[in-house]
C-alpha positions as CSV (number, residue, x, y, z in Angstrom):
1,M,69.5,-15.1,25.6
2,V,69.3,-18.6,23.8
3,L,67.0,-21.3,25.3
4,K,68.4,-24.7,24.7
5,V,65.4,-27.1,24.0
6,L,65.5,-30.9,23.5
7,I,62.4,-32.6,22.0
8,V,62.0,-36.3,22.5
9,D,59.4,-38.3,20.7
10,D,59.5,-41.6,18.6
11,E,57.1,-40.0,16.2
12,R,59.0,-38.0,13.7
13,L,56.2,-36.0,12.3
14,I,55.4,-34.9,15.9
15,V,59.1,-34.0,16.6
16,M,59.5,-32.0,13.3
17,G,56.3,-30.2,13.9
18,L,57.2,-29.1,17.4
19,K,60.7,-28.2,16.3
20,A,59.3,-25.9,13.5
21,C,56.9,-24.3,15.9
22,I,59.3,-23.6,18.6
23,E,61.7,-22.1,16.1
24,K,59.0,-19.6,14.8
25,I,58.9,-17.9,18.4
26,T,59.6,-14.4,17.5
27,D,60.5,-13.0,21.0
28,L,62.7,-15.9,22.2
29,E,65.9,-17.4,20.5
30,C,65.7,-21.1,20.8
31,E,68.3,-23.7,20.0
32,V,66.4,-26.9,19.3
33,R,67.7,-30.5,19.2
34,V,65.6,-33.6,18.6
35,A,65.8,-37.3,19.7
36,S,63.7,-40.3,18.8
37,S,64.2,-42.3,21.9
38,G,65.0,-41.8,25.7
39,R,68.4,-43.4,25.3
40,Q,69.5,-41.1,22.5
41,A,68.3,-38.2,24.4
42,L,70.4,-39.1,27.3
43,E,73.3,-39.3,24.8
44,L,72.8,-35.9,23.5
45,L,72.4,-34.5,27.0
46,E,75.7,-36.0,28.1
47,V,77.4,-34.1,25.3
48,E,75.4,-30.9,26.1
49,P,72.7,-30.2,28.9
50,A,69.5,-28.4,28.0
51,H,67.3,-25.8,29.7
52,L,64.2,-27.5,28.7
53,M,63.3,-31.1,27.6
54,I,59.8,-31.8,26.1
55,T,59.2,-35.5,26.0
56,D,56.4,-37.9,24.9
57,V,55.5,-40.0,28.0
58,E,55.0,-43.3,26.2
59,M,58.1,-44.5,24.3
60,L,59.8,-47.9,23.7
61,G,62.6,-48.6,25.9
62,L,63.0,-45.8,28.3
63,S,59.7,-43.9,29.0
64,G,59.4,-40.2,29.1
65,L,59.0,-40.3,33.0
66,E,62.1,-42.5,33.4
67,L,63.9,-40.1,31.1
68,V,63.0,-37.1,33.1
69,E,64.1,-39.0,36.4
70,K,67.6,-39.9,34.9
71,A,68.1,-36.3,33.5
72,K,67.3,-34.7,36.8
73,Q,69.5,-37.1,38.7
74,K,72.4,-36.4,36.5
75,G,72.0,-32.6,36.3
76,Y,71.4,-32.7,32.5
77,C,68.2,-30.5,32.6
78,Q,65.9,-28.9,35.2
79,H,62.8,-27.9,33.4
80,F,60.4,-30.5,31.6
81,M,57.3,-30.6,29.7
82,I,55.5,-34.0,29.3
83,L,53.5,-34.9,26.2
84,S,50.8,-37.8,26.2
85,G,48.0,-38.9,24.0
86,Y,46.2,-40.0,26.9
87,D,44.7,-38.2,29.9
88,K,45.9,-40.7,32.5
89,F,45.9,-39.6,36.0
90,E,48.7,-41.9,37.1
91,Y,51.1,-40.2,34.4
92,A,50.1,-36.8,35.6
93,R,50.8,-37.8,39.3
94,R,54.2,-39.3,38.7
95,A,55.1,-36.2,36.5
96,L,54.1,-33.8,39.4
97,R,56.3,-36.0,42.0
98,L,59.3,-35.5,39.5
99,G,58.6,-31.7,39.6
100,V,57.2,-31.5,36.1
101,T,54.7,-28.6,35.9
102,D,53.5,-28.9,32.2
103,Y,51.6,-32.0,31.3
104,L,50.3,-31.4,27.7
105,L,47.8,-33.7,25.8
106,K,48.1,-34.4,22.1
107,P,47.2,-32.8,19.7
108,I,49.3,-30.0,21.0
109,D,47.9,-26.6,20.8
110,K,50.9,-24.8,19.2
111,D,49.9,-21.4,20.5
112,E,49.7,-22.6,23.9
113,L,53.0,-24.5,23.6
114,R,54.8,-21.2,22.6
115,K,53.2,-19.4,25.5
116,D,54.4,-22.0,27.9
117,I,57.8,-22.0,26.5
118,C,58.1,-18.3,26.8
119,R,56.8,-18.4,30.4
120,I,59.4,-20.8,31.4
121,A,62.1,-18.7,29.8
122,R,60.8,-15.7,31.7
123,E,60.9,-17.6,34.9
124,M,64.4,-18.9,34.2
125,E,65.7,-15.5,33.4
126,K,64.1,-14.0,36.4
127,E,66.0,-16.5,38.5
128,G,69.1,-16.0,36.5
129,E,69.3,-19.4,35.1
130,L,69.8,-18.3,31.5
131,D,72.7,-15.8,32.6
132,L,74.6,-17.8,35.0
133,M,77.0,-19.6,32.5
134,Q,77.9,-16.4,30.6
135,P,80.8,-15.2,32.7
136,Y,82.4,-18.7,32.2
137,R,82.0,-19.3,28.5
138,V,85.5,-18.0,27.8
139,Y,86.9,-20.9,29.7
140,F,85.4,-23.5,27.3
141,S,85.1,-21.6,24.1
142,H,86.5,-24.2,21.9
143,V,83.9,-27.0,22.8
144,E,81.0,-24.5,22.1
145,K,82.3,-23.8,18.5
146,E,79.7,-24.5,15.9
147,D,82.2,-24.7,13.0
148,I,84.6,-27.6,14.2
149,P,86.9,-28.3,11.4
150,P,85.8,-31.3,9.4
151,A,89.0,-33.2,10.1
152,L,88.3,-33.2,13.7
153,H,84.5,-34.1,13.5
154,K,84.9,-37.7,14.4
155,S,87.7,-37.2,17.0
156,V,85.8,-34.5,19.0
157,R,82.6,-36.6,18.9
158,F,84.6,-39.5,20.4
159,I,85.9,-37.2,23.2
160,Q,82.6,-35.7,24.0
161,E,81.2,-39.2,24.4
162,H,84.0,-40.7,26.3
163,Y,85.7,-37.9,28.4
164,R,83.6,-38.8,31.6
165,E,85.3,-42.2,31.4
166,G,88.8,-40.9,31.6
167,V,89.5,-40.8,27.8
168,S,93.2,-40.5,26.7
169,L,94.9,-39.6,23.6
170,S,95.9,-43.4,23.1
171,M,92.4,-44.4,23.3
172,L,91.4,-41.7,20.7
173,G,94.4,-42.9,18.5
174,E,93.2,-46.6,18.7
175,Y,89.6,-45.5,17.7
176,M,90.9,-43.3,14.8
177,G,93.6,-45.7,13.7
178,K,96.1,-42.7,13.9
179,S,99.3,-42.2,15.9
180,E,99.2,-40.0,19.0
181,N,101.6,-37.5,17.5
182,Y,99.5,-37.3,14.4
183,L,96.5,-36.5,16.5
184,S,98.3,-34.0,18.7
185,G,99.6,-32.1,15.7
186,L,96.0,-32.1,14.2
187,F,94.3,-30.6,17.2
188,K,97.2,-27.9,17.5
189,K,96.7,-26.9,13.7
190,E,93.0,-26.9,13.5
191,L,92.1,-25.6,17.0
192,N,95.1,-24.3,18.4
193,I,94.7,-26.2,21.5
194,T,96.2,-29.6,22.8
195,F,94.0,-32.8,23.3
196,L,94.1,-32.5,27.0
197,E,93.0,-28.8,26.8
198,L,90.1,-29.8,24.8
199,V,89.1,-32.6,27.3
200,N,89.6,-30.0,30.2
201,E,87.3,-27.4,28.5
202,L,84.5,-30.2,28.5
203,R,85.1,-30.9,32.0
204,I,85.1,-27.3,33.0
205,R,81.8,-26.8,31.2
206,D,80.0,-29.6,32.8
207,V,81.6,-28.8,36.4
208,V,80.3,-25.2,36.1
209,Y,76.8,-26.2,35.1
210,M,76.5,-28.6,38.0
211,L,77.9,-26.0,40.4
212,L,75.4,-23.3,39.2
213,Y,72.3,-25.2,38.4
214,V,72.3,-28.5,40.2
215,K,73.1,-27.5,43.8
216,E,71.8,-30.8,45.1
217,I,74.9,-32.5,43.8
218,P,77.6,-32.3,46.4
219,I,80.9,-30.9,45.1
220,C,82.7,-34.2,46.2
221,D,80.4,-36.1,43.8
222,I,80.9,-33.8,40.8
223,A,84.6,-35.0,40.1
224,G,83.4,-38.7,39.3
225,K,80.9,-37.3,36.9
226,V,83.5,-35.5,34.8
227,G,86.1,-38.4,34.7
228,Y,88.1,-37.6,37.8
229,R,88.9,-40.0,40.7
230,T,89.2,-37.4,43.4
231,E,87.9,-34.1,44.4
232,R,91.5,-32.8,44.6
233,Q,91.8,-33.3,40.8
234,L,88.7,-31.3,40.3
235,F,89.7,-28.7,42.6
236,R,93.1,-28.1,40.9
237,L,91.5,-27.9,37.3
238,I,89.0,-25.3,38.3
239,K,91.4,-23.3,40.5
240,S,94.0,-23.2,37.7
241,S,91.7,-22.5,34.9
242,I,89.2,-20.1,36.5
243,G,91.1,-18.9,39.5
244,L,88.2,-19.7,41.8
245,T,87.4,-22.8,43.9
246,P,84.3,-24.9,43.2
247,Q,82.8,-23.6,46.3
248,Q,83.4,-20.0,45.3
249,I,81.5,-20.7,41.9
250,R,78.6,-22.4,43.6
251,D,78.4,-19.3,46.0
252,G,78.1,-17.0,43.0
253,V,81.6,-15.5,43.2
254,L,82.3,-14.2,39.5
255,P,85.7,-15.1,37.7
256,K,88.2,-12.0,37.8
257,I,87.9,-11.3,34.0
258,Q,84.1,-10.6,34.5
259,T,84.6,-8.6,37.7
260,E,87.3,-6.5,35.9
261,Q,84.8,-5.8,33.0
262,E,82.0,-4.7,35.4
263,V,84.4,-2.2,37.3
264,L,85.6,-0.8,33.9
């Protein structure tokens, strides 16, 4: 299993040191991203949620604790580690209130950090958190491609950043300075899907994540978080794409393609 980790700290040397440390873990595969501020971290999480976020507590602008609170509210991440250069009781108390169980003092003991990360991964695997998305990845395979064609890098980035606001092909065309017909042809040529299919894959990924991992978010509220005005639109997308209702996914019913494989 791959553990998706996001490191947030405004000190570049610390960020790169932690990244190198985590990537050296031999018994766990980690995909590590980094951010230098709380706001940048939220932007990255909007594009792709994380399993674990490691953040400094004191940063300019959005503090580490404020970042944790926002990330939890939006369903971007559920496991957190807080870093601090000060042993301040008030920080620790606020962290505990937010459900943060790991509060680490700088300088970080790298061996202890690796052990803590492996422990969190084991706990997640035991609860099934690292496996839950696997049966659904076929339904958003294009948005998880690491080798997006260079001709589409800027367009895909724009879509990832704006699809929750109801992005359209005309909006993308205006941003790129290209015609809608040109962009439609480019998506079909490079990815063999349409613009709308790519947008829907992004929505499906976010919806499935929230249904499986963020059970405190009511299904009726998920629609607005992925660019839809009504729950009915969300229902149609999920039912037509996966063959299940949002409630069935939340209840743990597997898509037909996964069930058939298990039977065989």
